[in-house]
C-alpha positions in Angstrom: 0.1 -0.1 -0.1 3.2 2.7 0.3 3.5 2.5 -3.2 0.6 4.7 -3.7 1.6 7.0 -1.2 3.1 10.1 -1.8 7.0 10.4 -1.0 7.0 13.4 1.5 4.5 11.5 3.8 6.6 8.5 3.4 9.3 10.4 4.6 7.8 11.7 7.7 6.0 8.7 8.5 8.4 6.7 11.0 8.5 10.1 12.7 4.7 10.0 13.4 5.1 6.6 14.1 7.6 7.5 17.0 5.7 9.9 18.9 2.9 7.7 19.0 5.3 5.2 20.6 6.8 7.4 23.0 3.0 8.5 24.2 1.9 4.8 24.3 5.4 3.5 26.3 6.4 6.6 27.9 10.1 6.1 26.2 11.3 9.4 24.9 14.3 7.7 23.1 11.8 6.3 20.4 11.6 9.8 19.2 15.2 9.8 18.5 14.8 6.8 16.8 12.0 8.7 14.6 14.2 11.7 14.1 17.3 9.3 12.5 14.7 7.3 10.3 13.5 10.6 8.7 16.8 12.0 8.2 18.1 8.9 6.5 15.1 8.7 4.5 16.9 7.9 0.9 19.9 5.6 3.1 17.9 3.0 4.8 21.2 1.1 5.9 22.1 4.0 7.7 18.9 4.7 9.4 18.6 1.2 10.1 22.2 0.9 12.1 21.3 4.4 13.9 18.4 2.6 15.3 20.2 -0.1 16.6 22.4 2.3 18.4 19.5 4.5 20.1 18.0 1.2 21.4 21.3 -0.1 22.9 22.6 3.3 24.3 18.8 4.0 26.1 19.0 0.5 27.5 22.7 0.8 28.9 21.2 4.1 30.1 18.1 2.5 32.0 19.8 -0.3 32.9 23.2 -0.2 33.4 25.6 -3.2 33.9 26.4 -2.4 37.5 22.3 -2.3 38.3 21.8 -5.6 36.6 24.9 -6.7 38.8 23.1 -5.7 41.9 19.7 -5.9 41.3 19.7 -9.2 39.5 16.4 -8.7 37.6 16.6 -8.6 33.9 12.7 -8.3 33.1 12.9 -4.6 32.5 15.9 -4.7 30.6 14.3 -7.9 28.2 11.2 -5.8 28.0 13.1 -2.8 26.6 15.0 -4.7 24.1 11.9 -6.4 23.3 10.0 -3.3 22.8 13.0 -1.7 21.0 13.4 -4.5 18.8 9.7 -4.5 17.8 9.9 -1.0 17.0 13.2 -1.3 14.9 11.3 -4.3 13.0 8.3 -1.7 12.3 10.5 1.0 11.3 12.9 -1.3 9.1 9.7 -2.9 7.3 8.3 0.6 6.8 11.5 1.5 5.3 11.9 -1.2 2.9 8.7 -0.7 1.9 9.2 2.8 1.0 12.8 2.2 -0.5 12.0 -1.1 -2.6 9.3 -1.4 -4.6 8.1 -4.2 -6.2 9.3 -6.1 -9.6 5.7 -5.2 -11.0 6.6 -1.6 -10.4 10.0 -1.9 -12.3 8.2 -3.5 -15.2 5.7 -0.7 -15.7 8.0 2.1 -15.3 10.6 -0.1 -18.1 7.4 -0.3 -20.4 6.5 3.4 -19.8 10.1 4.5 -20.6 9.5 2.3 -24.0 6.6 4.2 -24.6 7.7 7.5 -23.9 11.1 7.2 -26.1 10.0 5.3 -28.8 10.2 7.1 -32.3 6.3 7.1 -32.8 3.3 8.6 -30.9 2.0 6.1 -28.8 -1.8 6.4 -27.4 -4.7 4.2 -25.9 -8.3 4.4 -25.8 -10.9 3.0 -23.7 -13.6 0.9 -24.7 -15.8 3.8 -25.7 -13.0 5.5 -27.7 -11.6 8.2 -25.0 -8.5 8.6 -24.6 -6.4 7.1 -21.3 -2.9 7.8 -22.4 -0.3 9.4 -25.1 3.0 9.3 -24.7 5.7 12.3 -24.6 5.8 12.0 -28.9 2.2 13.1 -29.1 2.8 15.6 -26.8 5.6 17.0 -28.3 4.2 16.9 -31.9 0.6 18.7 -31.0 1.7 21.3 -28.1 5.6 21.3 -28.9 6.4 20.4 -25.4 5.8 17.9 -22.8 2.7 19.3 -22.0 -0.6 16.6 -21.9 -2.3 17.5 -25.0 -6.2 18.1 -24.4 -7.3 14.8 -26.3 -10.3 12.9 -23.9 -11.8 11.7 -26.6 -11.2 10.8 -30.3 -13.4 13.2 -31.6 -11.0 16.0 -30.2 -8.5 14.8 -32.5 -10.3 15.3 -35.6 -8.9 19.3 -36.1 -5.4 17.8 -36.0 -6.2 15.7 -39.2 -5.9 17.3 -42.5 -9.4 18.0 -44.2 -9.0 16.0 -47.2 -7.9 12.7 -44.5 -11.0 13.5 -41.9 -14.0 11.5 -44.1 -11.7 8.3 -44.6 -9.6 8.4 -41.0 -12.2 8.6 -38.4 -15.1 6.7 -40.8 -12.6 3.8 -40.4 -11.9 4.4 -37.0 -15.9 4.1 -36.1 -16.2 1.1 -37.9 -13.3 -0.6 -35.7 -14.6 1.0 -32.8 -17.7 -1.2 -33.6 -16.2 -3.9 -35.0 -13.0 -4.5 -33.1 -11.3 -4.9 -36.2 -7.4 -3.8 -36.3 -7.1 -0.1 -37.3 -4.9 1.0 -40.2 -4.8 4.3 -41.9 -2.7 6.9 -43.5 -3.4 10.7 -42.7 -1.8 14.0 -42.7 -1.9 15.3 -39.0 -1.1 18.7 -37.7 1.9 19.5 -35.5 2.0 22.5 -33.6 4.0 24.8 -36.2 0.9 24.4 -38.5 2.6 21.9 -41.0 1.0 18.9 -41.7 2.8 15.6 -42.1 2.2 12.1 -43.0 1.1 9.2 -40.4 0.6 5.9 -40.1 -1.9 4.9 -37.6 -2.2 1.5 -36.3 -4.6 0.3 -33.6 -5.5 -3.3 -32.1 -8.3 -3.9 -29.3 -7.5 -5.4 -26.1 -10.1 -8.1 -24.7 -10.9 -8.8 -21.2 -11.5 -12.3 -20.0 -15.1 -12.6 -21.5 -13.6 -11.5 -24.6 -15.1 -7.6 -24.4 -13.1 -4.9 -25.9 -11.3 -3.2 -22.3 -9.4 -0.9 -24.6 -7.3 0.1 -27.8 -3.7 0.6 -28.1 -1.7 2.2 -31.3 0.8 4.1 -32.8 1.0 6.9 -35.5 4.5 6.5 -37.1 5.6 9.2 -39.5 5.8 8.3 -42.9 6.3 11.8 -44.2 9.3 11.1 -46.1 8.2 7.6 -47.3 4.8 9.2 -48.4 6.7 12.0 -50.4 9.3 9.1 -52.0 6.2 7.3 -52.9 4.7 10.1 -54.5 8.0 10.9 -56.5 7.8 7.5 -57.8 4.0 7.8 -58.6 4.9 11.1 -60.4 8.1 9.1 -62.2 5.9 6.2 -63.2 3.4 8.6 -64.5 6.5 10.3 -66.9 7.8 6.9 -67.6 4.1 5.8 -68.8 4.1 9.0 -70.6 7.3 8.4 -72.3 6.2 4.9 -73.2 3.0 6.1 -74.8 4.9 8.5 -76.6 7.5 6.4 -77.9 7.0 5.7 -81.3 7.1 1.8 -80.9 4.3 -0.9 -79.8 5.2 -1.7 -76.2 3.7 -4.6 -73.9 4.4 -6.3 -70.9 3.4 -10.1 -69.9 3.3 -12.0 -67.0 5.9 -14.8 -66.3 3.5 -17.6 -68.1 2.9 -15.1 -71.0 -0.1 -13.5 -70.8 -0.4 -9.5 -72.3 -1.0 -7.2 -68.9 -0.1 -4.0 -70.2 -0.2 -2.4 -73.7 0.9 1.1 -74.3 -1.3 3.5 -76.4 0.7 3.1 -79.5 -0.4 -0.7 -79.8 -4.4 0.2 -79.4 -4.0 3.3 -82.1 -2.0 0.6 -84.3 -4.0 -2.6 -83.8 -7.3 -0.8 -82.8 -7.8 -3.5 -80.1 -6.8 -3.2 -76.0 -5.9 -5.8 -73.6 -9.5 -5.8 -72.5 -10.6 -6.6 -75.9 -8.6 -10.1 -75.7 -10.7 -11.6 -73.1 -12.0 -14.6 -74.7 -13.6 -17.9 -73.2 -11.6 -20.7 -73.1 -9.0 -18.8 -74.8 -5.7 -17.3 -73.8 -5.4 -13.7 -74.2 -1.9 -14.2 -75.9 -3.4 -16.6 -78.3 -6.3 -14.3 -78.7 -4.0 -11.6 -80.0 -1.8 -14.1 -82.0 -5.0 -15.1 -84.2 -6.4 -11.6 -84.2 -3.5 -9.5 -85.5 -0.8 -11.6 -87.0 -0.9 -12.7 -90.7 -2.2 -15.9 -91.5 1.1 -17.1 -93.1 3.0 -16.1 -90.3 1.2 -17.2 -87.5 2.4 -20.4 -86.7 5.8 -19.6 -87.1 5.4 -16.6 -84.6 3.5 -18.7 -82.3 5.7 -21.9 -81.8 8.7 -19.1 -81.9 6.8 -17.2 -78.9 5.9 -20.1 -77.0 9.3 -21.5 -77.0 10.7 -18.3 -75.9 8.2 -18.6 -72.8 8.9 -22.1 -71.7 12.7 -21.8 -72.2 13.3 -18.2 -71.1 15.0 -17.1 -73.7 14.7 -13.9 -76.0 12.4 -13.7 -78.8 12.9 -12.1 -82.3 11.1 -12.4 -85.7 10.0 -10.0 -88.2 6.3 -11.0 -89.7 3.2 -9.3 -90.5 1.1 -7.5 -88.3 -2.6 -6.1 -89.0 -3.6 -2.2 -88.8 -6.8 -1.5 -87.2 -7.7 -0.6 -91.1 -7.1 -4.1 -91.8 -4.1 -3.9 -93.5 -0.7 -5.9 -93.1 2.4 -4.2 -92.3 5.8 -5.8 -91.4 7.2 -5.2 -87.6 10.5 -6.3 -86.1 9.3 -8.0 -82.7 11.2 -8.1 -79.9 10.5 -10.0 -76.2 13.0 -10.5 -73.4 12.4 -11.5 -70.0 13.1 -9.6 -66.4 14.7 -11.5 -63.9 14.9 -11.2 -60.0 18.0 -11.7 -58.7 18.0 -15.4 -58.0 17.0 -15.3 -61.8 13.6 -16.2 -61.7 11.5 -14.7 -64.5 8.9 -12.1 -63.0 7.8 -10.2 -66.4 8.3 -10.0 -70.5 8.7 -7.2 -71.9 8.0 -6.6 -75.6 8.4 -4.1 -78.5 7.3 -3.8 -81.8 8.7 -1.4 -84.4 6.9 -0.7 -87.9 9.5 -1.5 -90.6 7.0 -1.9 -93.6 8.6 0.9 -95.3 12.2 -0.2 -94.9 11.2 -3.7 -95.7 9.7 -2.4 -99.0 13.1 -0.3 -99.4 14.8 -3.7 -98.8 12.9 -5.6 -101.2 13.4 -2.6 -103.8 17.1 -3.2 -103.0 17.1 -7.0 -103.5 15.1 -6.5 -106.8 17.9 -3.5 -108.0 20.3 -6.2 -106.6 18.8 -8.6 -108.8 18.9 -6.5 -111.8 22.2 -5.3 -111.3 23.4 -9.0 -111.0 21.6 -9.7 -114.3 23.1 -6.3 -115.5 26.5 -7.5 -114.8 25.9 -11.4 -115.8 24.4 -9.9 -119.4 26.6 -7.1 -120.3 29.0 -7.8 -123.0 32.1 -7.5 -121.1 34.0 -9.9 -118.4 33.7 -8.6 -114.7 35.3 -9.7 -111.3 35.9 -8.2 -108.3 38.4 -8.5 -105.7 39.6 -7.8 -102.3 41.7 -4.9 -100.9 44.6 -7.2 -101.1 43.6 -8.5 -104.7 42.2 -11.7 -103.6 39.0 -12.5 -106.1 35.8 -12.3 -104.6 33.5 -12.2 -107.7 33.3 -13.2 -111.0 30.3 -12.5 -113.6 28.6 -15.6 -115.7 30.2 -14.0 -118.8 34.0 -14.6 -117.2 32.8 -17.8 -116.3 31.7 -19.0 -119.6 34.3 -17.2 -121.3 37.3 -19.0 -119.4 35.7 -22.2 -118.7 35.6 -21.8 -114.7 33.2 -23.7 -113.2 31.0 -22.2 -109.8 33.0 -25.0 -107.7 36.1 -23.4 -108.8 35.5 -20.0 -107.9 36.9 -20.4 -104.5 39.7 -22.5 -105.9 40.6 -19.2 -108.1 40.0 -17.0 -105.2 42.9 -18.3 -103.1 45.4 -19.4 -106.2 45.4 -16.1 -108.4 48.6 -17.5 -109.8 47.8 -20.8 -110.9 44.8 -18.9 -112.9 47.3 -16.6 -114.5 49.2 -19.4 -115.7 46.4 -21.3 -117.0 44.4 -18.2 -118.6 47.3 -15.4 -119.7 49.2 -16.1 -123.1 52.9 -17.1 -122.1 54.2 -14.0 -123.7 52.4 -11.8 -121.8 52.1 -13.6 -118.5 54.9 -12.0 -116.8 53.9 -8.7 -117.7 50.4 -9.2 -116.6 51.4 -10.7 -113.2 53.9 -7.6 -112.5 51.4 -4.9 -113.7 48.9 -6.7 -111.5 51.1 -7.0 -108.5 52.2 -3.5 -108.7 48.6 -1.9 -109.2 47.4 -3.4 -106.1 50.4 -2.9 -103.9 50.1 0.6 -105.2 46.3 0.8 -104.9 46.8 2.7 -108.5 44.1 1.6 -111.8 45.3 -0.9 -113.6 45.2 -0.9 -117.8 46.5 -3.7 -119.6 46.2 -5.3 -123.5 47.4 -9.1 -123.4 46.1 -12.5 -124.8 43.3 -14.4 -122.7 42.8 -17.9 -123.5 39.3 -18.9 -124.0 37.2 -22.3 -123.1 38.2 -23.8 -126.4 42.0 -23.1 -125.8 42.0 -20.2 -128.3 44.2 -17.0 -127.2 42.1 -13.6 -128.1 43.3 -10.4 -127.4 41.7 -8.7 -124.2 41.4 -5.3 -122.4 41.9 -5.4 -119.0 41.0 -2.4 -116.5 40.7 -2.2 -113.1 39.8 0.8 -110.4 40.0 0.9 -106.7 37.2 1.4 -104.5 37.8 4.1 -101.7 35.9 5.1 -98.5 35.7 8.6 -97.2 38.6 8.6 -95.8 40.3 7.2 -99.0 41.0 3.5 -97.4 41.0 0.9 -100.2 38.0 -1.4 -99.9 37.6 -3.5 -102.9 38.9 -3.6 -106.7 36.7 -3.9 -109.8 38.1 -4.9 -113.2 36.5 -5.0 -116.7 38.1 -7.3 -119.1 37.1 -6.8 -122.9 37.5 -9.1 -125.7 39.0 -7.1 -128.5 40.5 -9.8 -130.8 38.2 -8.7 -133.6 38.7 -5.0 -133.0 42.7 -5.6 -132.8 42.6 -7.6 -136.0 40.2 -4.7 -137.7 42.9 -2.3 -136.9 45.7 -4.1 -138.3 43.4 -4.2 -141.5 42.5 -0.8 -141.4 46.1 0.0 -141.2 46.8 -1.7 -144.2 44.1 0.2 -145.6 45.4 3.4 -145.0 48.9 2.7 -146.3 46.9 1.3 -149.6 45.6 4.9 -149.3 48.1 7.0 -149.0 48.8 7.0 -152.4 45.6 7.6 -153.3 45.2 10.7 -150.6 48.2 12.4 -152.3 46.3 12.2 -155.6 43.3 13.6 -153.8 45.0 16.4 -152.1 46.6 17.4 -155.6 43.3 17.6 -157.1 42.2 19.2 -154.1 45.3 21.9 -154.5 44.0 22.5 -157.9 40.4 23.0 -157.4 41.8 25.5 -154.8 43.8 27.3 -157.1 41.1 27.5 -159.7 38.7 28.9 -157.1 40.7 31.7 -155.3 42.7 32.8 -158.8 39.3 32.9 -160.5 38.7 36.3 -158.5 42.0 37.8 -159.1 42.4 36.6 -162.9 38.6 38.3 -163.2 39.9 41.6 -162.1 42.8 41.4 -164.5 40.6 40.8 -167.4 38.4 43.4 -166.8 41.5 45.9 -166.2 42.9 44.6 -169.3 39.8 45.5 -171.1 39.6 49.0 -169.4 43.2 49.6 -170.7 42.2 48.7 -174.3 39.1 51.0 -174.2 41.1 53.8 -173.0 43.8 53.1 -175.3 41.5 52.9 -178.4 39.8 56.2 -177.3 40.5 59.4 -179.8 42.6 60.7 -178.2 43.7 57.9 -176.2 43.8 58.2 -172.3 47.0 57.4 -171.3 46.7 58.3 -167.7 43.6 55.6 -167.1 45.4 52.7 -169.1 48.2 53.2 -167.1 46.0 52.8 -164.2 44.7 49.9 -165.2 47.8 48.4 -166.0 48.9 49.2 -162.5 45.8 47.2 -161.2 47.0 44.2 -163.8 50.0 44.1 -162.1 48.5 44.2 -158.3 46.1 41.7 -159.3 48.5 39.0 -161.0 50.3 39.6 -158.1 47.7 38.9 -155.5 47.4 35.4 -157.9 50.7 34.6 -157.4 50.3 34.9 -153.8 47.5 33.3 -153.2 49.0 30.2 -155.2 51.9 30.2 -153.1 50.2 30.7 -149.7 47.7 27.5 -150.8 50.9 25.5 -151.9 52.1 26.7 -148.1 48.6 25.5 -146.4 48.1 22.0 -148.3 51.7 21.1 -147.8 52.3 22.2 -143.9 55.4 24.3 -144.7 56.3 27.2 -142.7 55.1 31.0 -143.5 56.9 33.9 -142.0 53.9 35.6 -139.9 53.5 39.2 -138.8 51.1 41.1 -136.5 48.1 42.0 -138.2 45.5 44.5 -137.4 42.0 43.1 -137.7 40.3 46.5 -137.7 42.6 47.5 -140.8 42.6 43.9 -142.5 38.4 44.6 -142.3 38.6 47.9 -144.4 41.0 46.8 -146.8 38.9 43.8 -147.5 35.7 46.1 -148.1 37.6 48.2 -150.4 39.0 45.6 -152.2 35.3 44.4 -152.9 34.1 47.6 -153.2 32.9 47.2 -157.0 31.7 43.8 -156.5 29.7 45.1 -153.4 28.2 47.7 -155.6 27.4 45.6 -158.5 25.3 43.3 -156.4 23.7 46.5 -154.6 25.1 45.3 -151.0 25.2 47.5 -148.3 28.1 46.9 -145.8 28.4 47.7 -142.2 30.8 47.4 -140.0 31.1 47.8 -136.4 34.7 46.9 -135.4 35.8 47.4 -131.4 38.0 50.5 -131.3 41.4 49.7 -129.9 41.7 45.9 -130.7 45.2 44.2 -130.0 46.5 42.5 -133.0 47.0 39.2 -133.8 49.8 37.1 -135.5 49.2 35.7 -138.6 49.7 35.9 -142.6 47.8 38.6 -143.6 47.1 37.7 -147.3 45.6 33.8 -145.7 43.4 36.0 -143.4 42.3 38.5 -146.2 41.3 35.5 -148.1 38.9 34.1 -145.2 37.0 37.6 -145.2 36.9 37.8 -148.9 35.5 34.3 -149.0 32.9 35.0 -145.8 31.8 38.1 -147.7 31.4 36.5 -151.1 29.5 33.9 -149.7 27.1 36.6 -148.1 26.7 38.3 -151.6 25.6 34.9 -152.8 23.0 33.9 -150.3 21.4 37.7 -150.7 21.0 37.4 -154.5 17.5 36.7 -154.4 16.7 39.4 -151.3 15.3 42.6 -152.5 18.0 45.3 -152.8 16.7 47.3 -149.8 17.3 44.3 -147.4 20.7 43.1 -148.6 23.0 44.3 -145.8 26.1 42.6 -144.9 27.4 43.5 -141.1 31.1 42.7 -140.4 31.8 43.3 -136.5 35.2 42.6 -134.6 35.5 42.4 -130.7 37.6 41.2 -128.2 36.5 38.2 -126.1 38.0 36.1 -122.7 40.8 38.7 -122.6 43.2 37.2 -124.7 40.9 36.5 -128.4 39.3 38.1 -131.1 36.2 37.5 -132.5 35.2 38.3 -136.1 31.8 38.1 -137.1 30.4 38.3 -140.7 26.3 38.4 -140.8 24.1 38.3 -144.0 20.3 38.5 -144.4 20.0 35.6 -146.4 18.1 32.5 -146.0 20.4 30.5 -144.0 21.7 27.4 -143.9 20.0 23.6 -143.6 23.0 21.7 -142.0 25.7 24.3 -140.5 27.6 21.4 -139.3 28.4 20.4 -142.8 29.4 23.9 -144.1 32.9 23.4 -143.9 33.3 20.2 -145.3 35.3 19.9 -148.6 33.2 19.7 -151.6 29.9 20.3 -149.8 27.7 23.1 -151.1 24.5 24.3 -150.9 25.2 26.6 -154.5 23.9 25.2 -157.6 27.3 25.6 -159.2 29.3 25.4 -155.9 32.4 23.7 -155.5 32.5 23.3 -151.7 36.1 24.8 -151.4 35.7 28.1 -150.2 34.6 27.5 -146.7 36.5 24.3 -146.4 40.0 26.3 -147.1 38.4 29.2 -144.6 38.6 26.5 -142.0 42.1 25.4 -142.6 43.7 28.7 -142.7 42.0 29.8 -139.3 42.8 26.4 -138.0 46.4 27.0 -138.6 46.3 30.2 -136.9 45.2 28.2 -133.8 41.8 29.9 -133.9 38.1 28.5 -134.4 35.4 29.3 -136.8 31.5 28.1 -136.6 28.7 28.7 -138.8 25.0 29.4 -137.5 21.8 30.8 -138.3 20.8 34.0 -136.9 17.8 34.5 -134.8 16.0 36.7 -137.2 17.2 34.7 -140.5 20.2 34.7 -142.0 23.7 33.2 -141.5 26.2 33.9 -139.0 29.8 33.1 -139.6 32.5 33.4 -136.6 36.0 32.8 -136.2 38.4 33.8 -133.2 41.8 33.8 -133.3 44.6 34.5 -130.6 46.1 37.9 -130.1 49.8 38.3 -130.5 50.2 39.3 -126.8 48.2 38.1 -124.2 49.5 41.0 -122.0 48.6 43.6 -124.5 45.5 45.6 -123.5 43.5 48.1 -125.7 45.7 51.3 -124.3 48.6 49.5 -125.4 47.4 49.0 -128.8 45.6 52.8 -128.7 
């Protein structure tokens, strides 16, 4: 009973009891024992020894040894000792009762210490749901100190719970109080600082001997960080799901047994079905998916391979056709792989399908192109073989196989024994030359070109032309060699025959050149001779006049002399042109040359009513050439223009001559008429080709010979507005010379 008495009462209780004994017994020394006991409240041993000492002291004081020896009566002493001993026993019992609690009290204090110091909020309710106890954690969280929280009833805790969690939390508590089921819930509880934290509340009912609920004992564990982590995981899962749904691929998951349980949005968009659509009685979802989506020609193969993967735990990889929502089948690349735990046990399967229909079609097109190329390579009328970077053959086309008599089974042998094939197929006289050139080409990576005699399958050697080119990558590394062999035996024989024919025609060519020379002389000398005849007739006319006009006659004689010299120069230069002999060339001004030719032909131009317009570019550099030959070119071009405009009305007979500097180092001269143009400008410069009724086809051929002999070019074309345009270009005498120097 002393365990439930307050500590101050227990401290003074021995003194009060000593006073009562003093009043009963009349022994004042007992009061001293009570005082000693109070002073030694926390040191029971000291109080016990003090009580014995006081008892002995007063026993000796009342009954000294001398008195006992003289009186011989021990009864008072024994009574005193017994009374003091009894008092001593009473005080000792009281002291032990005060100082030593029971083992049950120790367990209670130990349990209370555990509850108050555990890292969770502990609490208890009676059978009615009223709070009977809250530990220090509750008090610290709710009040911020160890002050007892005002939580008499569970309803008083409602304001502490987050409004969003009140209905779920206390609704469940009411159900558990009524049913006696364990109470478990997660909710947010407000702390003394006003913030909410997540707690997991768990409580269990305590029952009496009859099974009735006597109370509830529960804890509330702080799971705020765990909740934050879970929320972060959920957010991460949502993002991952969004990512999986956004990936341009069909992704699905299956149980360890192979039953699909998840498919991303791309599966629904592609196939038009969801996982729930695969629920068919007496049929697995996987089998239904295979029957509904896989092409009939691929279904058995894909199903067997997938079942084999599920049974063996190996990865699955197949390419097959999958039905799209519109009924069209498209090629997909399907992959399936297992996820295993730490023990190696499969916990789920992950699958992905990638639409490769376009690449499959491109692959088919590439195969078709490859077949077409193979057919082309085998059909092309040349022999083709390929070699590795080291020069070992890797491919021989069908034509080379047929030509050289190489059978398919010997291709590999040829690949590894190139020298044997050279010894067998190349003519002995060309063998070493071929081998040396081929080895050098492969070693240095340079193209290979060689003519040699190659043995045909019938044992005959025929001339062949072989050309090899290396294939390199972007970094210049040699990857492969491509070689083309062309049978040129017939061509070689024809060239030999052609060479003999050329020799036979050499003499005929000389005769033809002599004929051409004769025709050229006749054509070019005709103009000076005509002028000589005209001047002779004029001279005769002036001499027969009465009186004779000697002055005019002498002038005509001078023209006769000039024209005769011109004819001689023409003959000499034609001979130089045809026989390719050297002739001294001098700087010639093109503008002056044009003016001289116009003056020379002014009579002929006037007779044919031709208007001539010149448009020279001032300050043109000079050219190096034969003045007479260049003058002859202009005369021929002007005369062709006169003939072309013969049938034109006189007012439309306009001949234009222009000159200009082009490309910085060449002079262009253009002669344009207003005639009817040319039928074939490309043939106009061929010898003996003429569009005139009485033309010989020599003049323009001579013009081309002269211009080309001067390192120039001449061309003819029809004008945009009609007529013909003749243009020739000549290099200037000094490329560094500009207009200012000439001027």
